[in-house]
N, C-alpha and C positions, 0 to 999 in steps of 0.2 A: 504494500500500500504506500502510495506517495503522499507527501504533505500537500495541502492546498497551496497553490502558487498564485500569488497576486502581484502583478507587475505594477510598480508605482514609480512614476517619473514626473519631473517638472520639464515643461517644454515651452519654447517660444511659439508664436503663431505659425512659423514655418518649420516646426518640428525639431529644432536644434536644442542641444543639451546644456550649454554653459551660459548662465545669465551674465557673466562678466563681459560677454561680447554682444549682448543684446542692446537694442535701442532704448533710450531713456523714456520714461513715462511719468506724467504728473500724478498717476494713480498710487504711487508708493515706491519706496526704495527696494532695490533688489534684495537687501539683507532680510527684509520682511518676507519675501517669497521663500527664502530658506527656512525661516521660522514656521511658515505655514506647511511646508513639506514635512518638517519634523512633527508637527501637530497631527497631520493626517497619518503619518507613519505610526505614531503612538496609538491613534484611534483604531487602526486596522488590527492591532493586537497580535502581530506576528511573534512567534517565539524564536525566529531567525530571519536574517536578511542575507542576500547574496549580491555580490558585485564582481566585476571583472578585475583582471590583474592591475591594469593602469589605475583604476579608481582605488583599489585597496592599497597599492604602493603609495599613492598620494596621501592616504590616511596614515599609513604606518611610518613612512619616512625612514625605515631601517635599511642599513646596507648589508651586503652578504657577509656572513661570519661563520663559515663552515668549520667544524671541529678539526683540529690538527690531525687527530687519529679518528678514522671513521669506524664506529662500532657496528655490530650487527644491527640491522634495522628491520622493522616489521613491514611487510607488504601482504595484502593490499590495504590494510586498515590499521591505524594507530589511534587509540582513544586515550587522550591525555587527561581528561577531566570528566569523570563519569557522573559527577554530581551537578554539572553545569545545567542551567535552566534557560539561558538565552545565548544566541550564537551569531557571530559574524562570519560569513562564508565567502571564500574567494574561489572563483573558477580560474585556475592557473595551469593550463596544460603543459607549459614548458618549465614550470617550477622556477619562476623568476621573482616571486614576491618574498620579501623578508620581513621579519618581525623582531621586536625587542622584548617581547613577552607573550603571554598566552591569551591576552584579551585586546580587543579594540572597543573603546567606549564602554567598557565593562562587560562586553559580550565575549564569550569564549570563541577562539578562532578555529575554524576548520578549513583546510585547504583541499580542493578537489584537483587532482593532479593527473597528468598523462603518464602512460606506462613507461616512457623513457626517461623520466626524471631520475637523476642519479642518487646513489645512496648518501652522498655527502649532504645533499639538500634535505633529504628526509631526516638525517641525523641532526641537522641544524634546527629543523622544525621541532623535532622531538625534544631537543635540549631547551628550546624556548617554551615548551609546554603546549605546543600547538598540535591539535589533532589533524589527521589527514586520511584521505581515501585515494588510493592509486588505481587508475583504470587498469583493467586486466586485458582489454583488447587494444588494437591499434588506435582506435578512436575512443574518446570519452563517451560512455553510455550514460547520458544524463538521467534517463528514467531509472536505471539501476542505481545510480548514485543517490537519487531522491529516495528510493526505497531504503537504502542503507541509512540515510539521514533520519528517516522515520523510525526504522526498527532499532537502530543502535543508539541514536541520540534522543529519540522521542519527539522529534520535530513534527509538529502538526500543521503549522501555517508558516509559509516561507514568503517573505517579501522580496521580489525580484526588482533590483534597483539599478540595473545597468552595468556598463555602458551598452551602446547600441548593438554590438555584436553578440553580447551575452543574451540580451533580450531576444534578438532574432533567432538565436539557437534554440532557446526554450520554446518560442512560438512555433518554429518549424517542426519541433519534436512533439507538438500538441501537448505540452506540459503545463500551459498557463490556463488558469480558471477564470481570472478576472483581470481587467486592465483599468488602472486609475491613472489619469493624466491631469496634472495641475497646469493649465495653460495660462501663461503670463501675457500681459498686453504689450508685446514687443516682437520685433523681428530680429533675426540674426543676419540672414542674407548671404553669408559666406558659403558658397557651394562646396568648398573644400572641407567643411566641417561635417562630421558624422551626425546623423539624426538619432532620435531616441530608439529606433529600430534599424538594424542593418543585417542583411543576410544575402549571401551570394546567389544571384539569380532571382531574388525577390521571394515574397511569401504568398503570391497568388496561388490559390488552390490548397494552401496548407492550414488555414484556419478561417473562422468567420466570427465577426463581432456583432453582438446584439446590444442595442442601447439600453441602459438602465437608468441613468440620471445625469443631470447637469446642474451643479450647485454653485452659484456665485459665493466666493469666500470673502475676500477683502483685497484692497489694493489692486483691483481690476482683474484678479485671478479667478478662473473658473475651474471647478473640479468636475471632470468628466469621468463617468464610470460605464464600463462595458463588460458583459459576459463574453467569454471566449469558448467557442465550440469547434470541433473538427469540421471540415467542409462536408457538406451534404453530397451524396453520390449524384452524379449527373443523370 
């Protein structure tokens, strides 16, 4: 059984990710949009959240520090904190995210890793008190990893919070149950910047969205909510 997966993102009107690049608005400062995101995050009541490598590395800010001598490591699963109740998860196929401890914002860290991540990185994570799951196949099986997150860590509701490629991978695999987007009154306009969803070849035919609600919040921001279902047969 997988956790319920709710995608939660903040977006400009043209679907871009980073408010620091958005046009200004008299409706409120960008810092207030971040506060509103955190408020909705808390309201959704997830016991875990997941982001991609780039986002997590920005949060962690730690450098690589592998042990001088690499001990035997556990594969495919290492549970570092069996009593943890809240979790911050990183999808990091290449094993390039580093940590200075076992938590991010008070949430226990779990790394979802590709099969070819070397033992030195696993030993570094274990020494930092980080849990991890290593893929057993050539590609990361997101559905299988979600089942492990549920069965081993007791995660029942997972908030999917980007970046765009991580969101796209989950949607393409039909693993997302709801989408919540907080749309700010601004444009980005830079075509080189990734949107809130990115997937090679696009997502047409991979999922369908059904409208649930549109709620004005404050500072010109609107909270959009959609149910996600697999595509209907033609």
